[in-house]
C-alpha positions as CSV (number, residue, x, y, z in Angstrom):
1,M,3.9,12.2,-49.0
2,G,1.1,14.6,-48.0
3,L,1.6,18.2,-46.9
4,L,0.8,17.3,-43.2
5,A,3.4,14.5,-43.2
6,Q,6.0,16.8,-44.8
7,S,5.3,19.5,-42.2
8,K,5.6,17.1,-39.3
9,K,9.0,15.9,-40.7
10,R,10.3,19.4,-41.0
11,V,9.2,20.3,-37.4
12,S,10.8,17.1,-36.2
13,F,14.0,17.8,-38.1
14,F,14.3,21.4,-36.8
15,L,13.5,20.4,-33.2
16,G,16.1,17.6,-33.5
17,V,18.8,20.0,-34.7
18,F,17.9,22.5,-32.0
19,L,18.1,19.9,-29.3
20,L,21.5,18.6,-30.6
21,L,22.9,22.1,-30.4
22,T,21.5,23.0,-26.9
23,P,22.0,21.0,-23.7
24,V,18.6,19.3,-23.0
25,T,18.7,19.9,-19.2
26,A,19.2,23.6,-19.8
27,L,16.2,23.7,-22.1
28,A,14.0,21.8,-19.7
29,Q,14.8,24.4,-17.0
30,T,14.0,27.4,-19.0
31,K,10.6,29.2,-19.1
32,A,10.7,29.1,-22.9
33,M,10.4,25.3,-23.1
34,P,9.0,23.9,-19.7
35,W,7.2,21.1,-21.6
36,L,10.5,19.6,-22.6
37,G,11.1,18.4,-19.1
38,L,7.8,16.6,-19.2
39,L,8.8,14.9,-22.5
40,M,12.0,13.7,-20.9
41,D,10.3,11.9,-18.0
42,Q,7.5,9.8,-19.6
43,D,7.2,7.7,-16.4
44,A,6.5,10.8,-14.2
45,L,4.0,10.5,-11.4
46,C,1.5,13.2,-10.6
47,T,-0.2,13.8,-7.2
48,I,-4.0,13.3,-7.1
49,K,-6.1,14.1,-4.1
50,F,-9.5,12.4,-3.8
51,E,-12.0,14.3,-1.6
52,V,-15.3,12.4,-1.2
53,D,-18.5,13.2,0.6
54,V,-20.4,10.1,1.7
55,P,-24.0,9.6,2.9
56,L,-24.8,10.5,6.5
57,G,-24.9,7.2,8.4
58,T,-22.0,5.6,6.5
59,D,-20.3,5.2,9.9
60,T,-23.2,3.2,11.3
61,L,-23.1,0.9,8.3
62,G,-19.6,-0.1,9.3
63,G,-16.3,-0.3,7.5
64,N,-14.1,2.3,6.0
65,V,-14.2,3.9,2.5
66,F,-12.0,2.6,-0.2
67,I,-11.2,3.4,-3.8
68,A,-11.0,0.6,-6.5
69,G,-9.6,1.5,-9.9
70,N,-8.1,0.2,-13.1
71,L,-4.5,1.2,-12.4
72,T,-2.2,-0.8,-10.2
73,E,-1.7,2.3,-8.0
74,L,-5.5,2.2,-7.4
75,G,-5.7,-1.5,-6.5
76,S,-6.3,-3.1,-9.9
77,W,-10.1,-3.2,-9.3
78,S,-9.7,-4.8,-5.8
79,A,-12.8,-3.7,-3.9
80,A,-10.5,-2.8,-0.9
81,G,-7.9,-1.2,-3.2
82,L,-6.8,1.9,-1.3
83,E,-8.2,3.0,2.0
84,L,-9.2,6.6,2.4
85,T,-8.7,8.6,5.6
86,R,-11.8,9.6,7.5
87,V,-11.9,13.4,7.9
88,N,-15.4,13.4,9.6
89,A,-18.6,11.4,9.5
90,T,-19.3,12.4,5.9
91,H,-15.9,13.3,4.4
92,W,-13.0,11.0,3.4
93,S,-9.7,11.8,1.7
94,L,-6.8,10.1,-0.1
95,T,-3.7,11.5,-1.7
96,V,-1.9,9.2,-4.2
97,R,0.6,9.4,-7.0
98,L,-0.5,8.2,-10.4
99,P,1.1,8.2,-13.9
100,C,0.9,11.6,-15.4
101,E,-1.3,12.6,-18.3
102,K,-3.3,9.4,-18.3
103,P,-7.0,8.7,-17.8
104,F,-8.1,6.3,-15.2
105,E,-11.3,4.7,-13.9
106,Y,-12.5,4.1,-10.3
107,K,-15.3,3.6,-7.9
108,Y,-15.8,4.0,-4.2
109,T,-16.6,1.0,-1.9
110,R,-16.7,0.2,1.7
111,G,-14.3,-2.7,1.2
112,S,-16.3,-5.1,-0.9
113,W,-18.4,-5.1,-4.1
114,A,-21.5,-5.7,-2.0
115,T,-20.9,-2.2,-0.6
116,V,-20.0,-0.4,-3.8
117,E,-21.4,3.1,-4.4
118,K,-24.8,3.5,-6.0
119,G,-26.9,6.3,-7.4
120,A,-29.5,8.3,-5.3
121,T,-32.2,5.6,-5.8
122,G,-29.9,2.6,-5.7
123,E,-29.2,2.4,-9.4
124,E,-26.0,1.0,-10.8
125,L,-23.3,3.7,-11.7
126,S,-20.8,3.7,-14.5
127,N,-17.2,3.9,-13.5
128,R,-15.9,7.3,-12.6
129,V,-13.3,8.7,-14.9
130,G,-10.3,10.9,-13.9
131,F,-7.3,12.3,-15.7
132,T,-3.9,13.2,-14.2
133,S,-2.1,16.3,-15.0
134,H,1.2,17.8,-13.7
135,G,1.0,19.4,-10.4
136,L,-1.7,18.6,-7.8
137,T,-5.1,17.5,-9.1
138,V,-8.0,17.5,-6.6
139,I,-11.0,15.4,-7.4
140,N,-14.2,16.2,-5.5
141,D,-16.8,13.4,-5.5
142,V,-20.1,12.7,-3.8
143,V,-21.3,9.1,-3.1
144,Q,-25.1,9.2,-3.1
145,S,-25.7,5.8,-1.5
146,W,-24.2,2.4,-0.9
147,A,-25.3,-1.0,-2.4
148,D,-26.2,-2.4,1.0
149,Q,-28.5,0.5,1.8
150,W,-31.1,-0.9,-0.6
151,T,-33.3,-4.0,-0.5
152,Y,-34.9,-5.3,-3.6
153,D,-38.1,-7.3,-3.9
154,F,-38.1,-9.7,-6.8
């Protein structure tokens, strides 16, 4: 057994003995070991707030703004996954609870893949990537254009 494996075993053993001798709920509530509470609840949900600025004229194109993502909580890649709330003509917002400490992928649409977000000159964009952490996470994004704003001559 290598030195690293032996060290991990010792740490696990001592942590295990320590936890057996101390009530776990008391440890989780102390300032000395706040991370223990996080380990106890692996299915915890974290609050994520999406703030997105959209192109001027989005209102005249019709439809609302949605987020589509790889998690069930983000609509499982449905183009009309979760509807954002209109703040004003160029700003939309959504607050959602997602599994903590996990990466996720997403895109903005106006309800269909024909109206998915695009780059400044109409180019295809990679999926956006976010990461949840404990407490409130605010994600500020900018949509540069929408797919139906562009016409292509082939």
